[in-house]
A tleap script that builds the chain and sets N, CA, C and O, in Angstrom:
source leaprc.protein.ff14SB
mol = sequence {
  NMET TYR LEU VAL VAL ALA GLU GLN LEU LEU
  MET LEU GLY GLY PHE GLY VAL PHE LEU VAL
  SER LEU VAL LEU TYR VAL LEU ARG THR LYS
  ASP ILE LYS SER ILE LEU VAL PHE TRP GLN
  ALA THR ILE GLU PHE THR LYS GLN GLU PHE
  MET ILE ASN ARG ILE GLY LEU SER MET MET
  VAL LEU ALA VAL LEU LEU ARG PHE TYR ASN
  HIE PHE PHE CALA
}
set mol.1.N position { 176.544 102.724 130.240 }
set mol.1.CA position { 176.051 104.625 129.145 }
set mol.1.C position { 177.178 104.661 127.994 }
set mol.1.O position { 176.826 103.967 127.040 }
set mol.2.N position { 178.869 105.484 127.750 }
set mol.2.CA position { 180.565 105.069 127.157 }
set mol.2.C position { 180.313 103.696 127.130 }
set mol.2.O position { 180.224 103.383 125.943 }
set mol.3.N position { 180.133 102.596 127.937 }
set mol.3.CA position { 181.118 101.482 127.454 }
set mol.3.C position { 180.489 100.424 126.974 }
set mol.3.O position { 181.087 99.349 127.016 }
set mol.4.N position { 178.912 100.494 126.312 }
set mol.4.CA position { 178.347 100.447 124.463 }
set mol.4.C position { 178.966 100.939 124.139 }
set mol.4.O position { 179.754 100.132 123.647 }
set mol.5.N position { 179.474 102.275 123.923 }
set mol.5.CA position { 179.729 103.682 122.962 }
set mol.5.C position { 181.072 102.903 122.101 }
set mol.5.O position { 181.272 102.638 120.915 }
set mol.6.N position { 182.124 102.633 123.826 }
set mol.6.CA position { 182.503 102.093 123.747 }
set mol.6.C position { 182.805 100.464 122.015 }
set mol.6.O position { 183.313 100.265 120.912 }
set mol.7.N position { 181.608 99.570 123.650 }
set mol.7.CA position { 181.929 98.607 122.077 }
set mol.7.C position { 181.193 98.294 120.929 }
set mol.7.O position { 181.163 97.272 120.244 }
set mol.8.N position { 180.849 98.918 120.880 }
set mol.8.CA position { 180.170 99.696 119.244 }
set mol.8.C position { 181.458 99.642 118.633 }
set mol.8.O position { 182.138 99.079 117.775 }
set mol.9.N position { 181.438 100.624 119.628 }
set mol.9.CA position { 183.123 100.906 118.020 }
set mol.9.C position { 184.103 101.053 118.086 }
set mol.9.O position { 184.863 101.883 117.588 }
set mol.10.N position { 184.302 99.743 119.126 }
set mol.10.CA position { 185.650 98.224 118.878 }
set mol.10.C position { 185.418 97.793 118.001 }
set mol.10.O position { 186.224 97.618 117.087 }
set mol.11.N position { 183.820 97.366 117.983 }
set mol.11.CA position { 183.124 96.394 116.473 }
set mol.11.C position { 183.667 96.603 115.731 }
set mol.11.O position { 184.619 96.088 115.145 }
set mol.12.N position { 182.971 97.623 115.637 }
set mol.12.CA position { 183.400 98.806 113.823 }
set mol.12.C position { 184.587 99.295 113.754 }
set mol.12.O position { 184.601 98.798 112.628 }
set mol.13.N position { 185.077 99.530 113.800 }
set mol.13.CA position { 186.291 100.290 114.098 }
set mol.13.C position { 187.658 99.196 114.111 }
set mol.13.O position { 188.773 99.645 113.843 }
set mol.14.N position { 187.448 97.593 114.479 }
set mol.14.CA position { 188.697 96.185 114.388 }
set mol.14.C position { 187.657 95.309 113.387 }
set mol.14.O position { 187.874 94.099 113.448 }
set mol.15.N position { 186.769 95.633 112.645 }
set mol.15.CA position { 185.771 95.539 111.576 }
set mol.15.C position { 186.565 95.676 109.826 }
set mol.15.O position { 186.770 95.143 108.735 }
set mol.16.N position { 186.788 97.100 110.894 }
set mol.16.CA position { 187.106 98.168 109.151 }
set mol.16.C position { 188.151 97.959 109.524 }
set mol.16.O position { 188.686 98.376 108.497 }
set mol.17.N position { 189.179 97.588 110.275 }
set mol.17.CA position { 190.633 97.217 110.009 }
set mol.17.C position { 190.815 96.351 109.543 }
set mol.17.O position { 191.564 96.576 108.592 }
set mol.18.N position { 190.364 94.509 109.680 }
set mol.18.CA position { 189.843 93.921 109.829 }
set mol.18.C position { 190.327 93.567 108.146 }
set mol.18.O position { 191.159 92.873 107.562 }
set mol.19.N position { 189.201 94.549 107.816 }
set mol.19.CA position { 188.438 94.847 106.665 }
set mol.19.C position { 189.681 95.461 105.520 }
set mol.19.O position { 189.984 94.718 104.587 }
set mol.20.N position { 190.394 96.883 105.647 }
set mol.20.CA position { 192.007 97.158 105.236 }
set mol.20.C position { 192.636 96.222 105.231 }
set mol.20.O position { 193.225 95.983 104.176 }
set mol.21.N position { 192.796 95.336 106.297 }
set mol.21.CA position { 194.155 94.060 105.373 }
set mol.21.C position { 194.259 93.589 104.685 }
set mol.21.O position { 195.261 93.361 104.007 }
set mol.22.N position { 192.474 93.021 104.547 }
set mol.22.CA position { 192.294 92.342 103.179 }
set mol.22.C position { 192.257 92.791 101.904 }
set mol.22.O position { 192.631 92.601 100.747 }
set mol.23.N position { 191.362 93.776 102.968 }
set mol.23.CA position { 191.662 94.925 100.593 }
set mol.23.C position { 193.327 95.514 100.580 }
set mol.23.O position { 193.629 96.084 99.531 }
set mol.24.N position { 194.473 95.426 101.687 }
set mol.24.CA position { 195.812 95.583 101.015 }
set mol.24.C position { 196.720 94.868 100.628 }
set mol.24.O position { 197.709 95.303 100.037 }
set mol.25.N position { 196.379 92.838 101.095 }
set mol.25.CA position { 196.378 91.781 100.585 }
set mol.25.C position { 195.946 91.952 98.991 }
set mol.25.O position { 196.838 92.023 98.145 }
set mol.26.N position { 194.368 92.023 98.561 }
set mol.26.CA position { 194.119 92.156 97.530 }
set mol.26.C position { 194.788 93.132 96.714 }
set mol.26.O position { 195.174 92.673 95.639 }
set mol.27.N position { 194.931 93.837 96.830 }
set mol.27.CA position { 195.598 95.055 96.397 }
set mol.27.C position { 196.906 95.002 96.001 }
set mol.27.O position { 197.345 95.571 95.002 }
set mol.28.N position { 197.467 94.408 96.674 }
set mol.28.CA position { 199.355 93.617 96.576 }
set mol.28.C position { 198.791 92.296 95.754 }
set mol.28.O position { 199.241 92.536 94.633 }
set mol.29.N position { 198.164 91.200 95.654 }
set mol.29.CA position { 197.904 90.322 95.524 }
set mol.29.C position { 197.683 90.024 93.971 }
set mol.29.O position { 198.316 89.407 93.114 }
set mol.30.N position { 196.367 90.822 94.009 }
set mol.30.CA position { 195.332 90.248 93.188 }
set mol.30.C position { 194.607 89.050 93.122 }
set mol.30.O position { 193.810 88.719 92.244 }
set mol.31.N position { 194.939 88.441 94.095 }
set mol.31.CA position { 194.355 86.825 94.834 }
set mol.31.C position { 192.873 87.407 95.863 }
set mol.31.O position { 192.700 87.870 96.991 }
set mol.32.N position { 192.146 87.089 94.833 }
set mol.32.CA position { 190.617 87.432 95.948 }
set mol.32.C position { 190.024 86.254 95.581 }
set mol.32.O position { 188.810 86.204 95.386 }
set mol.33.N position { 190.871 85.122 95.443 }
set mol.33.CA position { 190.113 83.870 95.589 }
set mol.33.C position { 190.662 83.176 97.008 }
set mol.33.O position { 189.856 82.406 97.530 }
set mol.34.N position { 191.664 83.319 97.545 }
set mol.34.CA position { 192.552 82.903 98.898 }
set mol.34.C position { 190.921 83.792 100.080 }
set mol.34.O position { 190.038 83.272 100.763 }
set mol.35.N position { 191.272 85.275 99.754 }
set mol.35.CA position { 189.302 85.605 100.652 }
set mol.35.C position { 188.713 85.099 100.667 }
set mol.35.O position { 188.286 84.754 101.769 }
set mol.36.N position { 188.011 84.468 99.231 }
set mol.36.CA position { 187.094 83.883 99.943 }
set mol.36.C position { 186.482 82.304 100.561 }
set mol.36.O position { 185.646 81.779 101.295 }
set mol.37.N position { 187.434 82.097 99.781 }
set mol.37.CA position { 188.007 80.623 100.224 }
set mol.37.C position { 189.167 80.440 102.279 }
set mol.37.O position { 190.270 80.163 102.752 }
set mol.38.N position { 188.476 80.648 102.461 }
set mol.38.CA position { 188.807 81.962 103.954 }
set mol.38.C position { 189.362 80.946 105.043 }
set mol.38.O position { 190.196 81.274 105.887 }
set mol.39.N position { 188.757 79.562 104.922 }
set mol.39.CA position { 188.915 78.267 105.539 }
set mol.39.C position { 190.448 77.391 104.882 }
set mol.39.O position { 191.042 76.531 105.532 }
set mol.40.N position { 190.824 77.816 103.611 }
set mol.40.CA position { 191.841 77.067 102.941 }
set mol.40.C position { 193.018 78.058 103.597 }
set mol.40.O position { 192.813 79.227 103.272 }
set mol.41.N position { 194.343 77.859 104.542 }
set mol.41.CA position { 195.486 79.288 104.395 }
set mol.41.C position { 196.102 78.512 102.846 }
set mol.41.O position { 196.728 77.552 102.399 }
set mol.42.N position { 195.281 79.922 102.446 }
set mol.42.CA position { 196.292 80.957 101.155 }
set mol.42.C position { 196.559 81.529 101.904 }
set mol.42.O position { 197.697 81.059 101.912 }
set mol.43.N position { 196.583 82.126 102.569 }
set mol.43.CA position { 197.073 83.759 102.700 }
set mol.43.C position { 197.808 83.799 103.058 }
set mol.43.O position { 197.829 83.106 104.075 }
set mol.44.N position { 199.477 84.701 102.689 }
set mol.44.CA position { 200.010 85.118 102.991 }
set mol.44.C position { 200.194 85.679 103.598 }
set mol.44.O position { 201.340 85.584 103.158 }
set mol.45.N position { 200.322 86.734 104.799 }
set mol.45.CA position { 199.950 88.634 104.419 }
set mol.45.C position { 201.508 88.638 104.436 }
set mol.45.O position { 202.081 87.559 104.286 }
set mol.46.N position { 202.406 90.057 104.651 }
set mol.46.CA position { 202.720 90.996 104.798 }
set mol.46.C position { 203.095 91.038 105.667 }
set mol.46.O position { 202.297 90.408 106.360 }
set mol.47.N position { 204.571 91.685 106.827 }
set mol.47.CA position { 204.718 91.487 107.797 }
set mol.47.C position { 203.039 92.788 108.256 }
set mol.47.O position { 202.014 92.571 108.901 }
set mol.48.N position { 203.523 93.977 107.560 }
set mol.48.CA position { 202.309 95.622 107.765 }
set mol.48.C position { 201.342 94.861 107.901 }
set mol.48.O position { 200.827 94.750 109.014 }
set mol.49.N position { 200.650 93.842 106.330 }
set mol.49.CA position { 199.200 93.440 106.634 }
set mol.49.C position { 198.831 92.126 107.537 }
set mol.49.O position { 197.796 91.459 107.522 }
set mol.50.N position { 199.540 92.034 108.013 }
set mol.50.CA position { 199.483 90.900 109.373 }
set mol.50.C position { 199.119 91.224 110.656 }
set mol.50.O position { 198.117 90.681 111.121 }
set mol.51.N position { 199.939 92.248 111.519 }
set mol.51.CA position { 199.607 93.477 112.463 }
set mol.51.C position { 198.465 93.645 112.325 }
set mol.51.O position { 197.638 93.158 113.096 }
set mol.52.N position { 197.998 94.771 110.755 }
set mol.52.CA position { 197.091 95.191 111.082 }
set mol.52.C position { 196.158 94.343 110.705 }
set mol.52.O position { 195.053 94.709 111.106 }
set mol.53.N position { 196.141 93.494 110.182 }
set mol.53.CA position { 194.673 92.555 111.140 }
set mol.53.C position { 194.712 91.747 111.800 }
set mol.53.O position { 193.796 90.925 111.756 }
set mol.54.N position { 196.069 91.541 112.975 }
set mol.54.CA position { 195.710 91.111 114.459 }
set mol.54.C position { 195.741 92.203 115.120 }
set mol.54.O position { 196.179 91.909 116.232 }
set mol.55.N position { 195.489 93.478 115.057 }
set mol.55.CA position { 194.580 94.701 115.874 }
set mol.55.C position { 193.309 94.009 115.120 }
set mol.55.O position { 192.864 92.988 115.643 }
set mol.56.N position { 192.883 94.345 114.294 }
set mol.56.CA position { 191.553 94.549 114.032 }
set mol.56.C position { 190.814 93.100 114.526 }
set mol.56.O position { 189.591 93.034 114.646 }
set mol.57.N position { 191.624 92.062 114.771 }
set mol.57.CA position { 190.904 90.792 115.071 }
set mol.57.C position { 190.873 90.941 116.827 }
set mol.57.O position { 189.889 90.628 117.498 }
set mol.58.N position { 192.460 91.611 117.528 }
set mol.58.CA position { 191.848 91.660 118.798 }
set mol.58.C position { 191.209 92.978 118.938 }
set mol.58.O position { 191.167 93.158 120.155 }
set mol.59.N position { 190.805 93.771 118.480 }
set mol.59.CA position { 189.112 94.930 118.699 }
set mol.59.C position { 188.228 94.344 118.645 }
set mol.59.O position { 187.480 94.773 119.524 }
set mol.60.N position { 187.796 93.595 118.156 }
set mol.60.CA position { 186.630 92.449 117.626 }
set mol.60.C position { 186.540 91.871 119.285 }
set mol.60.O position { 185.669 92.178 120.098 }
set mol.61.N position { 187.959 90.754 119.555 }
set mol.61.CA position { 187.850 90.103 120.771 }
set mol.61.C position { 187.272 91.537 122.072 }
set mol.61.O position { 186.313 91.527 122.844 }
set mol.62.N position { 188.431 92.711 121.811 }
set mol.62.CA position { 187.888 93.507 123.192 }
set mol.62.C position { 186.664 94.080 123.254 }
set mol.62.O position { 186.272 94.696 124.246 }
set mol.63.N position { 185.736 93.850 121.807 }
set mol.63.CA position { 184.522 94.377 122.225 }
set mol.63.C position { 183.781 93.448 122.529 }
set mol.63.O position { 183.131 93.776 123.521 }
set mol.64.N position { 183.529 92.413 122.177 }
set mol.64.CA position { 183.269 91.024 123.028 }
set mol.64.C position { 183.398 90.825 124.296 }
set mol.64.O position { 182.384 90.466 124.895 }
set mol.65.N position { 184.668 90.997 125.065 }
set mol.65.CA position { 184.948 91.325 126.247 }
set mol.65.C position { 183.558 91.936 126.928 }
set mol.65.O position { 182.554 91.544 127.523 }
set mol.66.N position { 184.294 93.397 126.346 }
set mol.66.CA position { 183.379 94.398 126.853 }
set mol.66.C position { 181.899 94.457 126.295 }
set mol.66.O position { 181.124 95.363 126.602 }
set mol.67.N position { 181.651 93.659 125.650 }
set mol.67.CA position { 179.812 93.031 125.958 }
set mol.67.C position { 179.629 92.296 127.177 }
set mol.67.O position { 178.710 92.780 127.838 }
set mol.68.N position { 179.966 91.677 127.509 }
set mol.68.CA position { 180.127 89.991 128.330 }
set mol.68.C position { 180.569 90.997 130.002 }
set mol.68.O position { 180.111 90.817 131.130 }
set mol.69.N position { 181.673 92.097 129.489 }
set mol.69.CA position { 181.134 92.955 131.549 }
set mol.69.C position { 180.155 93.939 131.193 }
set mol.69.O position { 179.225 94.037 131.994 }
set mol.70.N position { 180.125 94.829 130.015 }
set mol.70.CA position { 178.271 94.945 130.649 }
set mol.70.C position { 176.957 94.209 130.620 }
set mol.70.O position { 175.833 94.628 130.899 }
set mol.71.N position { 177.373 92.947 130.196 }
set mol.71.CA position { 176.284 91.957 130.507 }
set mol.71.C position { 175.591 91.534 131.480 }
set mol.71.O position { 174.447 91.237 131.824 }
set mol.72.N position { 177.578 91.659 132.112 }
set mol.72.CA position { 176.968 90.314 133.363 }
set mol.72.C position { 177.581 91.117 134.725 }
set mol.72.O position { 177.284 90.645 135.822 }
set mol.73.N position { 178.611 92.577 134.653 }
set mol.73.CA position { 178.764 92.758 135.419 }
set mol.73.C position { 178.401 94.294 135.154 }
set mol.73.O position { 179.490 94.855 135.034 }
set mol.74.N position { 177.725 94.914 135.057 }
set mol.74.CA position { 177.526 96.720 134.581 }
set mol.74.C position { 175.614 96.185 134.561 }
set mol.74.O position { 174.745 97.011 134.280 }
savepdb mol mol.pdb
quit
């Protein structure tokens, strides 16, 4: 039960943190096009934006791993 709630919180929280990094980038550069064409490597994050981005992505990956654990082992 607690792991299911933790999984959902990690996914939503991670997505929120990820979006914060993108918003910080857009506020700094005013370059929305780079966000919209994300498959092209045109985004140049600052160190802070990069760390926030990776923390958000890591939280989402952890949520997916927790879902696998909940499904197969719990």
